C-alpha positions as CSV (number, residue, x, y, z in Angstrom):
1,M,60.7,31.3,-16.5
2,R,61.6,31.0,-12.5
3,K,61.2,34.7,-11.9
4,H,57.2,34.5,-13.8
5,F,56.9,31.2,-11.4
6,L,57.5,33.3,-8.5
7,A,55.5,36.4,-9.5
8,A,52.7,34.0,-10.1
9,L,53.1,32.1,-6.6
10,T,53.2,35.4,-4.9
11,G,50.0,36.8,-6.8
12,A,48.0,33.7,-6.0
13,A,49.0,33.9,-2.0
14,L,48.1,37.7,-2.4
15,L,44.5,36.6,-3.8
16,F,44.4,33.7,-1.5
17,G,45.1,36.2,1.7
18,T,42.2,38.7,0.7
19,T,39.9,35.8,0.0
20,I,40.3,34.8,3.4
21,T,40.3,38.4,5.6
22,A,36.8,38.6,3.3
23,Q,35.5,35.6,4.6
24,A,36.9,36.3,8.1
25,Q,35.3,39.7,7.8
26,D,33.4,41.0,11.1
27,A,29.9,40.7,10.2
28,L,28.7,43.1,12.4
29,E,31.0,45.8,10.5
30,R,30.0,44.1,7.1
31,V,26.1,45.0,7.9
32,M,26.3,48.2,8.8
33,A,29.0,48.7,6.0
34,A,26.2,47.4,3.7
35,G,23.3,49.2,5.8
36,T,21.2,45.7,5.2
37,L,20.7,43.1,7.9
38,K,20.0,40.1,5.4
39,V,17.0,37.8,7.2
40,G,16.4,34.3,6.3
41,T,13.0,33.0,6.9
42,E,9.9,30.7,5.6
43,T,6.2,32.2,6.0
44,A,4.7,29.1,6.5
45,F,5.1,29.2,10.1
46,A,2.3,31.5,11.9
47,P,2.1,33.7,13.6
48,F,5.6,33.9,13.3
49,D,6.1,34.4,9.7
50,Y,3.1,33.8,7.3
51,I,1.5,35.0,4.5
52,D,-2.0,37.0,4.9
53,A,-3.9,38.8,1.9
54,G,-0.4,38.4,0.2
55,T,1.6,40.4,2.8
56,H,4.5,38.7,5.0
57,T,3.5,39.7,8.5
58,G,4.2,38.3,12.0
59,L,6.3,38.6,15.0
60,N,9.1,37.8,13.6
61,M,8.6,41.0,11.3
62,D,7.8,43.0,14.2
63,I,10.7,42.1,16.3
64,Y,13.6,42.8,13.2
65,D,11.6,45.9,12.7
66,E,12.7,46.9,15.8
67,I,16.2,45.5,15.4
68,G,16.7,47.2,12.1
69,K,15.5,50.7,13.7
70,E,18.0,50.5,16.6
71,M,20.6,49.0,14.4
72,G,20.2,51.7,11.9
73,V,19.7,49.1,8.8
74,K,17.2,47.8,6.3
75,I,15.9,44.6,6.9
76,E,16.1,42.0,3.9
77,W,13.8,39.5,3.7
78,I,15.0,36.0,2.0
79,T,12.3,33.5,2.0
80,L,12.4,29.6,1.2
81,D,11.1,26.9,2.2
82,W,12.3,25.5,6.1
83,T,14.3,22.5,5.0
84,G,16.3,25.1,2.9
85,V,16.7,28.2,5.7
86,L,19.2,26.8,7.9
87,P,21.5,25.3,4.8
88,G,21.1,28.9,3.6
89,L,22.7,30.0,6.4
90,E,25.3,28.2,6.4
91,A,26.1,28.5,2.8
92,G,26.0,32.5,3.4
93,R,23.3,33.5,1.6
94,F,21.5,35.7,4.5
95,D,23.4,37.0,8.1
96,V,20.6,35.1,10.1
97,V,17.3,33.1,10.6
98,A,14.1,34.9,11.3
99,G,12.5,31.2,11.6
100,P,12.7,31.1,14.8
101,A,14.0,27.1,15.4
102,T,13.6,25.3,18.9
103,I,16.8,25.7,20.9
104,T,18.2,22.0,20.6
105,K,21.9,21.2,22.5
106,D,22.3,19.7,18.5
107,R,21.9,22.8,16.7
108,M,23.5,24.7,19.4
109,E,26.8,22.7,18.3
110,R,26.0,24.0,15.2
111,Y,24.4,27.7,15.6
112,R,25.0,30.8,17.8
113,F,21.3,31.3,19.4
114,S,19.9,34.6,19.7
115,S,18.3,35.3,23.6
116,P,14.7,33.6,23.3
117,I,11.8,35.1,22.2
118,A,9.2,32.7,22.8
119,E,8.4,29.2,24.2
120,A,8.6,26.4,22.2
121,T,6.9,23.5,23.9
122,V,5.4,20.8,22.0
123,A,1.6,20.4,22.0
124,L,-1.2,18.3,19.4
125,L,-3.8,19.8,17.4
126,V,-6.6,18.3,16.1
127,G,-10.2,18.4,14.5
128,A,-12.9,20.3,16.5
129,N,-15.1,17.0,16.2
130,S,-12.1,14.8,17.1
131,D,-12.4,12.1,19.8
132,I,-8.6,12.7,20.6
133,A,-8.9,14.2,24.2
134,A,-5.7,13.9,25.3
135,P,-2.1,13.3,23.9
136,A,-2.2,9.4,24.5
137,D,-5.1,9.2,22.2
138,I,-2.7,9.3,19.1
139,A,-2.0,5.3,19.9
140,G,-2.9,3.5,16.4
141,K,-3.6,6.8,15.0
142,P,-2.0,8.2,11.5
143,V,-0.5,11.8,13.0
144,G,2.1,14.4,11.0
145,S,4.2,17.1,11.5
146,A,7.1,19.4,9.6
147,T,10.2,17.4,8.1
148,G,13.7,18.3,9.9
149,T,11.7,20.1,12.7
150,A,12.4,19.7,16.9
151,Q,8.3,19.1,16.8
152,L,8.7,16.4,14.7
153,A,11.6,14.7,16.7
154,Q,9.4,15.0,19.9
155,L,6.4,13.6,18.1
156,Q,8.1,10.5,17.4
157,E,9.8,10.2,20.7
158,F,6.5,10.4,22.2
159,G,4.9,8.1,19.9
160,A,7.6,5.1,20.7
161,T,6.3,5.4,24.5
162,L,2.3,4.4,23.5
163,D,1.0,1.1,22.5
164,P,0.1,1.1,20.2
165,A,2.2,3.4,18.1
166,P,0.7,5.8,15.9
167,T,0.1,4.2,12.4
168,E,1.9,6.8,10.6
169,Y,4.3,10.1,11.4
170,R,3.6,12.0,8.2
171,E,6.2,14.7,7.4
172,Y,5.5,17.9,6.0
173,V,7.7,20.6,3.7
174,S,5.9,23.1,5.6
175,F,3.6,23.2,8.8
176,N,0.8,24.9,6.7
177,E,0.6,21.3,4.3
178,A,-0.2,20.1,7.9
179,Y,-2.7,21.8,9.1
180,A,-4.4,21.2,5.2
181,D,-4.1,17.5,5.6
182,L,-5.6,17.8,9.0
183,A,-8.3,19.6,8.3
184,A,-9.1,17.2,4.8
185,G,-8.8,14.3,7.5
186,R,-5.9,12.4,6.0
187,I,-4.2,12.7,9.5
188,E,-5.9,12.6,13.0
189,A,-3.3,15.0,14.8
190,M,-0.3,17.0,14.0
191,A,2.6,18.2,16.5
192,N,3.3,22.1,16.6
193,S,4.8,24.6,19.2
194,L,1.9,25.5,21.9
195,P,1.9,29.6,20.6
196,N,1.5,28.4,16.6
197,I,-1.3,25.8,17.2
198,A,-3.0,28.5,20.0
199,F,-3.1,30.8,17.2
200,V,-4.1,28.6,14.4
201,A,-7.1,27.1,16.4
202,S,-7.9,30.5,17.9
203,Q,-8.5,31.6,13.7
204,R,-10.4,28.8,12.5
205,P,-12.1,27.2,15.9
206,E,-14.6,26.0,13.3
207,V,-11.8,23.5,12.0
208,F,-9.0,22.7,14.7
209,K,-8.8,22.5,18.5
210,V,-6.0,22.4,21.1
211,I,-5.3,19.2,23.3
212,T,-3.9,20.1,26.5
213,P,-2.2,19.6,28.4
214,A,1.6,20.1,26.1
215,F,2.9,16.9,25.7
216,G,6.9,18.3,25.3
217,T,9.8,18.7,26.9
218,P,9.8,22.5,27.8
219,T,11.7,24.4,24.9
220,Y,12.2,27.7,23.6
221,F,12.5,29.6,20.7
222,G,15.5,31.4,18.7
223,F,16.7,33.3,16.0
224,P,19.8,30.9,14.8
225,G,23.0,32.7,13.5
226,R,26.6,31.6,12.2
227,I,28.8,30.1,15.1
228,E,32.0,31.6,13.5
229,P,34.2,34.1,15.8
230,E,33.3,36.6,13.1
231,Y,29.9,36.4,13.6
232,S,30.0,36.6,17.1
233,S,29.7,41.1,17.4
234,L,26.7,40.7,14.6
235,M,25.0,38.1,17.5
236,D,26.1,40.3,20.5
237,K,24.4,43.5,19.0
238,I,21.0,41.1,18.5
239,D,21.2,40.0,22.1
240,E,21.5,43.5,23.2
241,I,18.7,45.1,21.3
242,L,16.3,41.4,22.5
243,L,17.0,41.7,26.1
244,A,16.6,45.9,25.8
245,M,13.1,44.8,24.3
246,K,12.0,42.4,27.1
247,S,13.5,44.9,29.9
248,D,11.4,47.7,28.8
249,G,8.1,46.1,28.0
250,R,8.5,45.9,23.9
251,M,8.7,42.3,23.6
252,A,6.1,41.6,26.2
253,E,3.7,43.8,23.8
254,L,4.6,41.7,20.8
255,Q,4.0,38.5,22.2
256,K,0.3,39.2,23.7
257,K,-0.2,40.9,20.4
258,W,0.5,37.4,18.4
259,F,0.1,34.9,20.7
260,G,-2.8,36.8,23.4
261,T,-0.3,35.8,26.5
262,T,3.3,36.6,27.3
263,F,6.0,33.8,28.6
264,D,8.3,33.3,31.0
265,M,11.7,33.0,29.7
266,P,15.7,33.3,30.7
267,D,17.8,35.4,29.2
268,Y,20.1,32.6,27.8
269,V,19.5,29.1,26.8
270,T,22.9,27.5,27.5
271,D,21.9,23.8,28.3
272,P,18.7,23.0,26.4
273,N,16.3,20.3,27.8
274,I,16.3,18.5,24.5
């Protein structure tokens, strides 16, 4: 009986050890061995990731195409609502996020961010015929943004400085829903990062216009990855490729393609402004 118990105990220990080893496997080695980098994103964040005539497109697609070529791996896209993207990363559904996400102090405690890929400063989008001429004009009006985003947090923080404050902060599963409500007049302004709303306004100038100056704190977008040590090599490799793209002009070309302008960005954000 004792021998059977010891054998079972030894087998369990070996199985437990194997599980721990598998969980702690170096992420870059695993990705290279599989020949596939799994990337999680949403497709309602133009011009980074969105659906155009039924096709997934955007800046992130172009950037990850370059990353896949440099690494010699296939990019496998996993798309879901933004509220599920970061939980999906933590659950191991994919290796890294395209997103991208605003780099904040709170998020840096939970995720390893890539080198910045674009500016993320928050601004307002309003209807083309709106009487809102400055950010402070949202006082006493219903406004909105996407739930769980840094853009919503900054909108609420800015609104708290106004008298009266906005009558409502409507939260949306995706920015596309916020754009639709704005176009329908159900809110009078919505907040998103300046590159995003500039793109949307350029596509539909008869419906939308951008209110400047941007009211948010200067911030940057990056790709979130896992913070655990076994993911360091993978994030280091992604950073290596992004920095090379910045150095040789490929990143500037893509920014010009999708935003009509380029951004001055630090190589890394170590102390976010928010």
